[in-house]
Structure formats: structure tokens, C-alpha cells
C-alpha positions in Angstrom: -0.4 0.6 0.4 2.8 2.4 0.9 4.6 2.4 -3.1 0.6 3.2 -3.9 1.1 7.2 -2.1 4.4 6.8 -4.1 3.1 6.1 -7.3 0.4 8.0 -6.9 1.9 11.3 -7.1 4.5 10.6 -10.1 2.1 9.4 -12.5 -0.8 13.0 -11.3 2.8 14.9 -11.9 3.9 13.0 -15.0 -0.1 13.1 -17.3 0.7 16.9 -16.0 4.4 17.3 -17.1 2.8 15.8 -21.1 -0.9 18.2 -20.6 1.5 21.0 -20.0 3.8 19.3 -23.3 0.7 19.7 -25.3 -0.5 22.8 -24.3 2.8 23.9 -25.0 3.2 22.3 -29.2 -0.1 23.7 -29.0 0.3 28.0 -28.6 3.7 28.0 -30.5 2.1 26.4 -33.2 3.2 23.5 -34.1 0.3 22.3 -35.6 -0.8 25.9 -37.5 0.7 24.5 -41.7 -1.7 20.6 -42.4 -2.1 21.9 -46.0 1.1 22.4 -46.2 2.7 18.9 -44.3 0.3 17.8 -47.2 1.3 19.1 -49.8 5.2 18.5 -49.3 4.5 15.2 -48.2 3.7 14.7 -52.4 6.6 16.1 -54.0 10.0 13.7 -54.3 13.0 16.1 -52.7 15.1 13.8 -53.2 17.0 15.7 -56.2 15.9 19.4 -54.7 17.6 22.1 -52.0 15.9 22.6 -49.5 12.1 22.6 -49.2 10.8 25.9 -49.8 8.3 27.6 -47.9 4.9 27.1 -49.9 2.3 29.8 -48.9 -1.9 28.3 -48.5 -4.1 31.2 -48.7 -8.2 30.4 -48.7 -8.0 29.9 -53.2 -5.8 27.4 -52.5 -2.1 28.4 -52.9 -0.2 31.3 -54.0 1.6 31.5 -57.7 4.6 33.6 -55.7 
């Protein structure tokens, strides 16, 4: 029973740490570009240089 008093707070702290990490990634913009990720996965970049920045607008890709 003693181990319960050690492991229960530890597991709660670990869960809170995971939630804080997820919240931090959401607030820092890690998930803000799903359209760019979807477009980049279709490109064959084996013979290309560094990936270019893809800007997406409401009407599709920006022709710049």
C-alpha cells in the first residue's frame, strides 16, 4: 500500500507534464500548417535543395 502513495502522485505529475507539453506545442504553432504538410509529402525532394516555403491562402496556393 505504501507504493501507492509514491506512484499515484508521480503518475499525476507525469500526466500534468504531458498535458503541459501538448499545450506548449499548440501555443507555439506546431500544428498551424496542415495544408503545407499535405503538399510537401507529395513532392519528390531527393534531387531538390532545401524545401521552399509554401504559402496557402483560402483560394489555394499563392502563385508568388
